[in-house]
Biopython code that builds the backbone (N, CA, C, O; Angstrom):
import numpy as np
from Bio.PDB.StructureBuilder import StructureBuilder

atoms = [
    (1, "UNK", "N", (0.851, -1.187, 0.041)),
    (1, "UNK", "CA", (0.200, -0.180, 0.082)),
    (1, "UNK", "C", (0.803, 1.613, 0.061)),
    (1, "UNK", "O", (1.248, 2.247, 1.018)),
    (2, "UNK", "N", (0.621, 2.062, -1.330)),
    (2, "UNK", "CA", (1.063, 3.627, -1.204)),
    (2, "UNK", "C", (0.375, 4.338, -0.151)),
    (2, "UNK", "O", (-0.759, 4.006, 0.193)),
    (3, "UNK", "N", (0.999, 5.295, 0.376)),
    (3, "UNK", "CA", (-0.060, 6.577, 0.694)),
    (3, "UNK", "C", (0.335, 7.631, 0.226)),
    (3, "UNK", "O", (1.517, 7.972, 0.276)),
    (4, "UNK", "N", (-0.655, 8.367, -0.343)),
    (4, "UNK", "CA", (-0.338, 9.834, -0.996)),
    (4, "UNK", "C", (0.200, 10.502, 0.109)),
    (4, "UNK", "O", (-0.089, 10.350, 1.296)),
    (5, "UNK", "N", (1.528, 11.738, -0.728)),
    (5, "UNK", "CA", (1.747, 12.460, -0.070)),
    (5, "UNK", "C", (1.680, 14.030, -0.420)),
    (5, "UNK", "O", (2.079, 14.496, -1.487)),
    (6, "UNK", "N", (1.070, 14.846, 0.725)),
    (6, "UNK", "CA", (1.038, 15.871, -0.323)),
    (6, "UNK", "C", (2.493, 16.952, -0.474)),
    (6, "UNK", "O", (2.984, 17.491, 0.518)),
    (7, "UNK", "N", (2.926, 17.097, -1.576)),
    (7, "UNK", "CA", (4.086, 18.030, -1.456)),
    (7, "UNK", "C", (3.491, 19.533, -1.953)),
    (7, "UNK", "O", (2.702, 19.977, -2.787)),
    (8, "UNK", "N", (4.280, 19.961, -1.021)),
    (8, "UNK", "CA", (4.392, 21.589, -0.912)),
    (8, "UNK", "C", (4.997, 21.841, -2.319)),
    (8, "UNK", "O", (5.804, 21.067, -2.832)),
    (9, "UNK", "N", (4.502, 23.101, -2.968)),
    (9, "UNK", "CA", (4.827, 23.593, -3.945)),
    (9, "UNK", "C", (6.045, 23.940, -3.596)),
    (9, "UNK", "O", (6.385, 23.784, -2.424)),
    (10, "UNK", "N", (6.978, 24.503, -4.588)),
    (10, "UNK", "CA", (8.506, 24.761, -4.477)),
    (10, "UNK", "C", (8.351, 26.148, -4.427)),
    (10, "UNK", "O", (8.177, 26.579, -5.567)),
    (11, "UNK", "N", (8.344, 26.806, -3.790)),
    (11, "UNK", "CA", (7.789, 28.432, -4.038)),
    (11, "UNK", "C", (9.519, 29.005, -3.429)),
    (11, "UNK", "O", (10.209, 28.471, -2.561)),
    (12, "UNK", "N", (9.788, 30.105, -4.164)),
    (12, "UNK", "CA", (11.004, 31.028, -3.777)),
    (12, "UNK", "C", (10.598, 31.688, -2.005)),
    (12, "UNK", "O", (11.471, 32.086, -1.234)),
    (13, "UNK", "N", (9.241, 31.661, -1.710)),
    (13, "UNK", "CA", (8.811, 32.342, -0.230)),
    (13, "UNK", "C", (8.913, 31.476, 0.616)),
    (13, "UNK", "O", (8.651, 31.728, 1.792)),
    (14, "UNK", "N", (9.363, 30.113, 0.164)),
    (14, "UNK", "CA", (9.366, 28.930, 1.706)),
    (14, "UNK", "C", (10.726, 29.275, 2.186)),
    (14, "UNK", "O", (11.726, 29.708, 1.614)),
    (15, "UNK", "N", (10.465, 28.958, 3.376)),
    (15, "UNK", "CA", (11.815, 29.402, 4.668)),
    (15, "UNK", "C", (12.169, 27.843, 4.335)),
    (15, "UNK", "O", (11.521, 27.051, 3.650)),
    (16, "UNK", "N", (13.640, 27.609, 5.168)),
    (16, "UNK", "CA", (14.597, 26.674, 4.864)),
    (16, "UNK", "C", (13.724, 25.525, 5.004)),
    (16, "UNK", "O", (13.270, 24.828, 4.097)),
    (17, "UNK", "N", (13.483, 25.375, 6.696)),
    (17, "UNK", "CA", (12.304, 24.708, 7.231)),
    (17, "UNK", "C", (11.431, 23.674, 5.938)),
    (17, "UNK", "O", (11.639, 22.526, 5.545)),
    (18, "UNK", "N", (10.569, 24.555, 5.618)),
    (18, "UNK", "CA", (9.615, 24.222, 4.639)),
    (18, "UNK", "C", (10.380, 23.388, 3.400)),
    (18, "UNK", "O", (10.006, 22.253, 3.104)),
    (19, "UNK", "N", (11.261, 23.918, 2.845)),
    (19, "UNK", "CA", (12.003, 24.003, 2.052)),
    (19, "UNK", "C", (12.971, 22.205, 1.935)),
    (19, "UNK", "O", (13.442, 21.480, 1.058)),
    (20, "UNK", "N", (12.803, 22.223, 3.579)),
    (20, "UNK", "CA", (13.417, 21.114, 4.272)),
    (20, "UNK", "C", (12.880, 20.157, 4.108)),
    (20, "UNK", "O", (13.436, 19.142, 3.690)),
    (21, "UNK", "N", (11.376, 20.262, 4.466)),
    (21, "UNK", "CA", (10.720, 19.037, 4.609)),
    (21, "UNK", "C", (9.745, 18.843, 3.476)),
    (21, "UNK", "O", (8.861, 18.007, 3.657)),
    (22, "UNK", "N", (9.782, 19.519, 2.297)),
    (22, "UNK", "CA", (9.452, 19.092, 0.533)),
    (22, "UNK", "C", (10.542, 18.647, 0.184)),
    (22, "UNK", "O", (10.131, 17.875, -0.682)),
    (23, "UNK", "N", (11.657, 18.520, 0.177)),
    (23, "UNK", "CA", (12.787, 17.693, 0.010)),
    (23, "UNK", "C", (13.075, 16.455, 0.511)),
    (23, "UNK", "O", (13.633, 15.584, -0.157)),
    (24, "UNK", "N", (12.683, 16.306, 1.791)),
    (24, "UNK", "CA", (12.842, 15.243, 2.704)),
    (24, "UNK", "C", (11.366, 14.452, 2.380)),
    (24, "UNK", "O", (11.385, 13.226, 2.487)),
    (25, "UNK", "N", (10.211, 15.048, 2.026)),
    (25, "UNK", "CA", (8.970, 14.397, 1.061)),
    (25, "UNK", "C", (9.594, 13.677, 0.099)),
    (25, "UNK", "O", (9.462, 12.463, 0.252)),
    (26, "UNK", "N", (10.567, 14.194, -1.339)),
    (26, "UNK", "CA", (10.813, 13.706, -1.837)),
    (26, "UNK", "C", (11.666, 12.494, -2.117)),
    (26, "UNK", "O", (11.611, 11.728, -3.079)),
    (27, "UNK", "N", (12.428, 12.486, -1.121)),
    (27, "UNK", "CA", (13.510, 11.367, -0.225)),
    (27, "UNK", "C", (12.877, 10.459, 0.003)),
    (27, "UNK", "O", (13.297, 9.471, -0.599)),
    (28, "UNK", "N", (11.882, 10.244, 0.703)),
    (28, "UNK", "CA", (11.162, 9.305, 1.380)),
    (28, "UNK", "C", (10.319, 8.780, 0.387)),
    (28, "UNK", "O", (9.854, 7.668, 0.637)),
    (29, "UNK", "N", (9.961, 9.383, -0.837)),
    (29, "UNK", "CA", (9.000, 8.647, -2.037)),
    (29, "UNK", "C", (10.383, 7.665, -2.655)),
    (29, "UNK", "O", (10.294, 6.493, -3.019)),
    (30, "UNK", "N", (11.598, 8.483, -2.649)),
    (30, "UNK", "CA", (12.473, 7.768, -3.803)),
    (30, "UNK", "C", (13.288, 6.648, -2.684)),
    (30, "UNK", "O", (13.798, 5.566, -2.975)),
    (31, "UNK", "N", (13.228, 7.176, -1.612)),
    (31, "UNK", "CA", (13.810, 5.694, -0.578)),
    (31, "UNK", "C", (12.809, 4.761, -0.723)),
    (31, "UNK", "O", (13.071, 3.656, -1.196)),
    (32, "UNK", "N", (11.681, 5.066, -0.374)),
    (32, "UNK", "CA", (10.789, 3.701, -0.473)),
    (32, "UNK", "C", (10.296, 2.908, -1.825)),
    (32, "UNK", "O", (9.383, 2.084, -1.885)),
    (33, "UNK", "N", (11.223, 3.419, -3.006)),
    (33, "UNK", "CA", (10.638, 2.594, -3.589)),
    (33, "UNK", "C", (12.262, 2.249, -4.360)),
    (33, "UNK", "O", (12.350, 2.060, -5.573)),
    (34, "UNK", "N", (13.385, 2.215, -3.490)),
    (34, "UNK", "CA", (14.521, 1.775, -3.598)),
    (34, "UNK", "C", (14.534, 0.381, -2.585)),
    (34, "UNK", "O", (14.962, -0.701, -2.987)),
    (35, "UNK", "N", (13.981, 0.603, -1.182)),
    (35, "UNK", "CA", (14.322, -0.211, -0.171)),
    (35, "UNK", "C", (13.257, -1.284, -0.489)),
    (35, "UNK", "O", (13.460, -2.473, -0.245)),
    (36, "UNK", "N", (11.874, -0.725, -1.159)),
    (36, "UNK", "CA", (10.518, -1.169, -0.916)),
    (36, "UNK", "C", (10.047, -1.088, 0.075)),
    (36, "UNK", "O", (10.568, -1.170, 1.187)),
    (37, "UNK", "N", (8.674, -0.864, -0.305)),
    (37, "UNK", "CA", (7.813, -0.818, 0.526)),
    (37, "UNK", "C", (7.494, -1.791, 1.662)),
    (37, "UNK", "O", (7.340, -1.584, 2.866)),
    (38, "UNK", "N", (7.421, -3.257, 0.712)),
    (38, "UNK", "CA", (7.158, -4.096, 1.576)),
    (38, "UNK", "C", (8.416, -4.487, 2.883)),
    (38, "UNK", "O", (8.306, -5.404, 3.697)),
    (39, "UNK", "N", (8.933, -4.051, 2.838)),
    (39, "UNK", "CA", (10.622, -4.125, 3.668)),
    (39, "UNK", "C", (10.298, -3.125, 5.184)),
    (39, "UNK", "O", (10.846, -3.244, 6.280)),
    (40, "UNK", "N", (9.118, -2.055, 4.723)),
    (40, "UNK", "CA", (8.885, -1.210, 5.799)),
    (40, "UNK", "C", (7.819, -1.487, 6.858)),
    (40, "UNK", "O", (6.677, -1.645, 6.425)),
    (41, "UNK", "N", (8.015, -1.575, 8.222)),
    (41, "UNK", "CA", (6.055, -1.689, 8.401)),
    (41, "UNK", "C", (5.357, -0.924, 8.385)),
    (41, "UNK", "O", (5.785, 0.227, 8.287)),
    (42, "UNK", "N", (3.957, -1.154, 8.470)),
    (42, "UNK", "CA", (2.965, 0.037, 8.610)),
    (42, "UNK", "C", (3.482, 0.951, 9.452)),
    (42, "UNK", "O", (3.927, 2.018, 9.029)),
    (43, "UNK", "N", (3.476, 0.623, 10.744)),
    (43, "UNK", "CA", (4.037, 1.656, 11.570)),
    (43, "UNK", "C", (4.918, 2.632, 11.460)),
    (43, "UNK", "O", (4.724, 3.802, 11.789)),
    (44, "UNK", "N", (5.705, 2.266, 11.090)),
    (44, "UNK", "CA", (6.961, 2.887, 10.599)),
    (44, "UNK", "C", (6.582, 4.162, 9.587)),
    (44, "UNK", "O", (6.793, 5.375, 9.591)),
    (45, "UNK", "N", (5.934, 3.245, 8.756)),
    (45, "UNK", "CA", (5.269, 4.197, 7.447)),
    (45, "UNK", "C", (4.350, 5.343, 8.028)),
    (45, "UNK", "O", (4.257, 6.447, 7.492)),
    (46, "UNK", "N", (3.611, 4.936, 9.295)),
    (46, "UNK", "CA", (2.532, 5.678, 9.976)),
    (46, "UNK", "C", (3.536, 6.988, 10.332)),
    (46, "UNK", "O", (3.359, 8.172, 10.048)),
    (47, "UNK", "N", (4.518, 6.429, 10.968)),
    (47, "UNK", "CA", (4.752, 8.013, 12.343)),
    (47, "UNK", "C", (6.189, 8.370, 11.065)),
    (47, "UNK", "O", (7.234, 8.522, 11.697)),
    (48, "UNK", "N", (6.291, 8.439, 10.341)),
    (48, "UNK", "CA", (7.136, 8.982, 9.101)),
    (48, "UNK", "C", (6.131, 10.467, 8.590)),
    (48, "UNK", "O", (6.374, 11.671, 8.502)),
    (49, "UNK", "N", (4.850, 9.542, 8.322)),
    (49, "UNK", "CA", (3.930, 10.235, 7.853)),
    (49, "UNK", "C", (3.537, 11.454, 8.408)),
    (49, "UNK", "O", (3.224, 12.455, 7.764)),
    (50, "UNK", "N", (3.574, 11.291, 10.153)),
    (50, "UNK", "CA", (2.738, 11.816, 10.975)),
    (50, "UNK", "C", (4.144, 13.173, 10.836)),
    (50, "UNK", "O", (3.973, 14.391, 10.890)),
    (51, "UNK", "N", (5.267, 12.535, 10.677)),
    (51, "UNK", "CA", (6.402, 13.442, 11.004)),
    (51, "UNK", "C", (6.555, 14.977, 9.544)),
    (51, "UNK", "O", (7.042, 16.107, 9.526)),
    (52, "UNK", "N", (5.812, 14.080, 8.547)),
    (52, "UNK", "CA", (5.987, 15.292, 7.509)),
    (52, "UNK", "C", (4.727, 15.746, 7.499)),
    (52, "UNK", "O", (4.582, 16.678, 6.708)),
    (53, "UNK", "N", (3.626, 15.390, 8.168)),
    (53, "UNK", "CA", (2.020, 15.979, 8.286)),
    (53, "UNK", "C", (2.122, 17.207, 9.102)),
    (53, "UNK", "O", (1.281, 18.102, 9.021)),
    (54, "UNK", "N", (3.466, 17.273, 10.134)),
    (54, "UNK", "CA", (3.794, 17.936, 11.118)),
    (54, "UNK", "C", (4.799, 19.051, 10.838)),
    (54, "UNK", "O", (5.370, 19.819, 11.612)),
    (55, "UNK", "N", (4.869, 18.885, 9.121)),
    (55, "UNK", "CA", (5.959, 19.912, 8.598)),
    (55, "UNK", "C", (7.580, 19.550, 9.153)),
    (55, "UNK", "O", (8.546, 20.274, 9.398)),
    (56, "UNK", "N", (7.391, 18.277, 9.209)),
    (56, "UNK", "CA", (9.206, 17.881, 10.005)),
    (56, "UNK", "C", (9.500, 18.985, 10.794)),
    (56, "UNK", "O", (10.196, 19.963, 10.519)),
    (57, "UNK", "N", (8.615, 18.594, 12.262)),
    (57, "UNK", "CA", (9.224, 19.766, 13.061)),
    (57, "UNK", "C", (9.789, 18.821, 14.237)),
    (57, "UNK", "O", (10.731, 19.380, 14.799)),
    (58, "UNK", "N", (9.524, 17.684, 14.720)),
    (58, "UNK", "CA", (9.357, 16.699, 15.219)),
    (58, "UNK", "C", (11.073, 15.875, 15.181)),
    (58, "UNK", "O", (11.759, 15.772, 14.164)),
    (59, "UNK", "N", (11.362, 15.499, 16.225)),
    (59, "UNK", "CA", (12.776, 14.449, 16.307)),
    (59, "UNK", "C", (12.124, 13.167, 17.042)),
    (59, "UNK", "O", (11.098, 13.147, 17.722)),
    (60, "UNK", "N", (12.852, 12.276, 16.775)),
    (60, "UNK", "CA", (13.063, 10.911, 17.081)),
    (60, "UNK", "C", (12.033, 10.283, 17.762)),
    (60, "UNK", "O", (12.017, 9.884, 18.926)),
    (61, "UNK", "N", (11.323, 10.247, 17.057)),
    (61, "UNK", "CA", (9.910, 9.181, 17.337)),
    (61, "UNK", "C", (9.345, 8.358, 16.330)),
    (61, "UNK", "O", (8.163, 8.029, 16.231)),
    (62, "UNK", "N", (10.505, 7.985, 15.427)),
    (62, "UNK", "CA", (10.572, 7.252, 14.182)),
    (62, "UNK", "C", (11.071, 6.567, 14.297)),
    (62, "UNK", "O", (12.222, 6.783, 13.917)),
    (63, "UNK", "N", (10.799, 4.954, 14.948)),
    (63, "UNK", "CA", (11.887, 4.153, 15.277)),
    (63, "UNK", "C", (12.160, 2.848, 14.193)),
    (63, "UNK", "O", (11.211, 2.118, 13.907)),
    (64, "UNK", "N", (13.207, 2.660, 13.746)),
    (64, "UNK", "CA", (13.528, 1.470, 12.955)),
    (64, "UNK", "C", (13.614, 0.198, 13.287)),
    (64, "UNK", "O", (14.813, -0.014, 13.108)),
    (65, "UNK", "N", (13.169, -0.746, 13.633)),
    (65, "UNK", "CA", (13.164, -2.283, 13.680)),
    (65, "UNK", "C", (13.521, -3.359, 13.532)),
    (65, "UNK", "O", (13.736, -4.313, 14.279)),
    (66, "UNK", "N", (13.633, -3.027, 11.675)),
    (66, "UNK", "CA", (13.968, -4.173, 10.720)),
    (66, "UNK", "C", (15.296, -4.079, 10.097)),
    (66, "UNK", "O", (15.601, -2.912, 9.850)),
    (67, "UNK", "N", (16.240, -5.015, 9.747)),
    (67, "UNK", "CA", (17.001, -4.001, 8.667)),
    (67, "UNK", "C", (16.590, -3.504, 7.087)),
    (67, "UNK", "O", (17.559, -3.033, 6.491)),
    (68, "UNK", "N", (15.643, -3.523, 6.507)),
    (68, "UNK", "CA", (14.655, -2.935, 5.852)),
    (68, "UNK", "C", (14.797, -1.095, 6.337)),
    (68, "UNK", "O", (15.143, -0.053, 5.780)),
    (69, "UNK", "N", (14.363, -1.459, 7.512)),
    (69, "UNK", "CA", (14.086, 0.463, 8.516)),
    (69, "UNK", "C", (14.829, 0.735, 8.400)),
    (69, "UNK", "O", (14.843, 1.879, 7.947)),
    (70, "UNK", "N", (16.321, 0.044, 8.657)),
    (70, "UNK", "CA", (17.503, 0.823, 9.290)),
    (70, "UNK", "C", (18.368, 0.929, 7.732)),
    (70, "UNK", "O", (19.329, 1.687, 7.598)),
    (71, "UNK", "N", (17.904, 0.136, 6.728)),
    (71, "UNK", "CA", (18.286, 0.755, 5.462)),
    (71, "UNK", "C", (17.943, 2.045, 5.158)),
    (71, "UNK", "O", (18.610, 3.052, 4.923)),
    (72, "UNK", "N", (16.688, 1.798, 5.214)),
    (72, "UNK", "CA", (15.513, 3.416, 4.921)),
    (72, "UNK", "C", (16.410, 4.681, 5.838)),
    (72, "UNK", "O", (16.646, 5.811, 5.411)),
    (73, "UNK", "N", (16.687, 4.303, 6.765)),
    (73, "UNK", "CA", (16.672, 5.045, 7.848)),
    (73, "UNK", "C", (18.384, 6.153, 7.641)),
    (73, "UNK", "O", (18.801, 7.277, 7.919)),
    (74, "UNK", "N", (18.844, 4.874, 6.981)),
    (74, "UNK", "CA", (20.131, 5.382, 6.705)),
    (74, "UNK", "C", (20.393, 6.455, 5.528)),
    (74, "UNK", "O", (20.872, 7.588, 5.470)),
    (75, "UNK", "N", (19.801, 5.471, 4.560)),
    (75, "UNK", "CA", (19.579, 6.013, 3.167)),
    (75, "UNK", "C", (19.123, 7.494, 3.150)),
    (75, "UNK", "O", (19.426, 8.223, 2.205)),
    (76, "UNK", "N", (18.513, 7.861, 4.030)),
    (76, "UNK", "CA", (17.312, 8.921, 4.445)),
    (76, "UNK", "C", (18.322, 9.746, 5.033)),
    (76, "UNK", "O", (18.499, 10.871, 4.566)),
    (77, "UNK", "N", (18.932, 9.381, 5.890)),
    (77, "UNK", "CA", (20.215, 10.439, 6.521)),
    (77, "UNK", "C", (21.354, 10.828, 5.209)),
    (77, "UNK", "O", (21.928, 11.912, 5.102)),
    (78, "UNK", "N", (21.458, 10.010, 4.557)),
    (78, "UNK", "CA", (22.958, 10.301, 4.132)),
    (78, "UNK", "C", (21.603, 11.685, 2.984)),
    (78, "UNK", "O", (21.676, 12.905, 3.135)),
    (79, "UNK", "N", (20.657, 11.052, 2.074)),
    (79, "UNK", "CA", (19.721, 11.398, 0.535)),
    (79, "UNK", "C", (19.762, 13.417, 1.771)),
    (79, "UNK", "O", (20.282, 14.389, 1.223)),
    (80, "UNK", "N", (19.183, 13.568, 3.194)),
    (80, "UNK", "CA", (19.024, 15.009, 3.473)),
    (80, "UNK", "C", (20.462, 15.262, 3.501)),
    (80, "UNK", "O", (20.837, 16.074, 2.656)),
    (81, "UNK", "N", (21.159, 14.878, 4.092)),
    (81, "UNK", "CA", (22.698, 15.254, 4.181)),
    (81, "UNK", "C", (23.221, 15.879, 2.835)),
    (81, "UNK", "O", (23.662, 17.028, 2.837)),
    (82, "UNK", "N", (23.174, 15.106, 1.651)),
    (82, "UNK", "CA", (23.219, 15.982, 0.276)),
    (82, "UNK", "C", (22.797, 16.833, 0.366)),
    (82, "UNK", "O", (23.608, 17.750, 0.492)),
    (83, "UNK", "N", (21.459, 17.204, 0.379)),
    (83, "UNK", "CA", (20.460, 18.409, 0.380)),
    (83, "UNK", "C", (21.348, 19.548, 1.300)),
    (83, "UNK", "O", (20.830, 20.656, 1.160)),
    (84, "UNK", "N", (22.063, 19.569, 1.840)),
    (84, "UNK", "CA", (22.014, 20.650, 2.996)),
    (84, "UNK", "C", (21.377, 20.198, 4.112)),
    (84, "UNK", "O", (21.245, 21.173, 4.851)),
    (85, "UNK", "N", (21.097, 19.608, 4.419)),
    (85, "UNK", "CA", (20.636, 19.102, 5.573)),
    (85, "UNK", "C", (21.493, 18.304, 7.005)),
    (85, "UNK", "O", (22.050, 17.210, 6.914)),
    (86, "UNK", "N", (21.454, 18.818, 7.791)),
    (86, "UNK", "CA", (21.876, 18.303, 9.227)),
    (86, "UNK", "C", (21.821, 16.637, 9.497)),
    (86, "UNK", "O", (20.745, 16.303, 9.002)),
    (87, "UNK", "N", (22.175, 15.987, 9.797)),
    (87, "UNK", "CA", (22.283, 14.388, 10.002)),
    (87, "UNK", "C", (20.973, 14.459, 11.510)),
    (87, "UNK", "O", (20.374, 13.414, 11.765)),
    (88, "UNK", "N", (20.761, 15.363, 12.114)),
    (88, "UNK", "CA", (19.935, 15.864, 13.270)),
    (88, "UNK", "C", (18.596, 15.624, 12.665)),
    (88, "UNK", "O", (17.874, 14.935, 13.385)),
    (89, "UNK", "N", (18.073, 16.001, 11.550)),
    (89, "UNK", "CA", (16.722, 16.597, 10.592)),
    (89, "UNK", "C", (15.905, 15.178, 10.832)),
    (89, "UNK", "O", (14.838, 15.061, 11.435)),
    (90, "UNK", "N", (16.627, 14.201, 10.248)),
    (90, "UNK", "CA", (15.618, 12.640, 10.268)),
    (90, "UNK", "C", (15.021, 12.629, 11.411)),
    (90, "UNK", "O", (15.669, 12.925, 12.414)),
    (91, "UNK", "N", (13.818, 12.326, 11.491)),
    (91, "UNK", "CA", (13.136, 11.502, 12.483)),
    (91, "UNK", "C", (13.505, 10.841, 13.245)),
    (91, "UNK", "O", (13.193, 10.908, 14.434)),
    (92, "UNK", "N", (14.212, 10.090, 12.776)),
    (92, "UNK", "CA", (14.572, 8.346, 13.369)),
    (92, "UNK", "C", (15.112, 8.466, 14.961)),
    (92, "UNK", "O", (15.881, 9.395, 15.205)),
    (93, "UNK", "N", (14.772, 7.648, 15.937)),
    (93, "UNK", "CA", (15.149, 7.536, 16.889)),
    (93, "UNK", "C", (13.966, 6.568, 17.921)),
    (93, "UNK", "O", (12.805, 6.482, 17.519)),
    (94, "UNK", "N", (14.329, 5.961, 19.088)),
    (94, "UNK", "CA", (14.152, 5.236, 19.363)),
    (94, "UNK", "C", (13.995, 5.256, 21.208)),
    (94, "UNK", "O", (14.843, 4.795, 21.972)),
    (95, "UNK", "N", (12.613, 5.954, 21.643)),
    (95, "UNK", "CA", (12.345, 6.341, 22.803)),
    (95, "UNK", "C", (11.726, 5.214, 24.246)),
    (95, "UNK", "O", (10.551, 5.067, 24.584)),
    (96, "UNK", "N", (13.025, 4.524, 24.897)),
    (96, "UNK", "CA", (12.491, 3.888, 25.787)),
    (96, "UNK", "C", (11.545, 4.064, 26.783)),
    (96, "UNK", "O", (11.934, 4.546, 27.847)),
    (97, "UNK", "N", (10.252, 3.736, 26.633)),
    (97, "UNK", "CA", (9.018, 4.080, 27.439)),
    (97, "UNK", "C", (9.035, 3.275, 28.390)),
    (97, "UNK", "O", (8.108, 3.615, 29.125)),
    (98, "UNK", "N", (9.652, 2.221, 28.899)),
    (98, "UNK", "CA", (9.417, 1.242, 29.873)),
    (98, "UNK", "C", (9.428, 2.086, 31.498)),
    (98, "UNK", "O", (9.079, 1.520, 32.534)),
    (99, "UNK", "N", (9.832, 3.306, 31.436)),
    (99, "UNK", "CA", (10.087, 3.972, 32.650)),
    (99, "UNK", "C", (9.152, 5.031, 32.569)),
    (99, "UNK", "O", (9.159, 5.834, 33.502)),
    (100, "UNK", "N", (8.155, 5.235, 31.418)),
    (100, "UNK", "CA", (6.987, 6.223, 31.404)),
    (100, "UNK", "C", (5.796, 5.178, 32.458)),
    (100, "UNK", "O", (4.670, 5.601, 32.719)),
]
sb = StructureBuilder()
sb.init_structure("model")
sb.init_model(0)
sb.init_chain("A")
sb.init_seg("    ")
for serial, (resi, resn, name, xyz) in enumerate(atoms, 1):
    if name == "N":
        sb.init_residue(resn, " ", resi, " ")
    sb.init_atom(name, np.array(xyz, "f"), 0.0, 1.0, " ", f" {name:<3s}", serial, name[0])
structure = sb.get_structure()
C-alpha cells in the first residue's frame, strides 16, 4: 500500500524549514522505491508520515526495527545530508518508554 503524500509547491517564499520538509518528502518517495515498501512496517510508515504532516518539526519518534527500516533510515540520512541538511534533521530515534 502506497500512501499519497501532499507535496508543498516549490516557492521562492518558502522558509528553509519548509524547503527541507519538501526535500524530505521527495527523498522518502525515492527511498521507499529503492528499499521496497514491503520491507517497512506499517507503523514505521505511519510515524514517518506523521513527521511530514507535522511540517517535519518533531524529532526522534520514528523507530527503525527491521533491517529494511535501518537501511531506509540510513539512506534518508545520507540523502538529506546531500541536500544540505544536518544529520539530526531526520526523525529516526527510539525512545525507552519502559520507565514512563
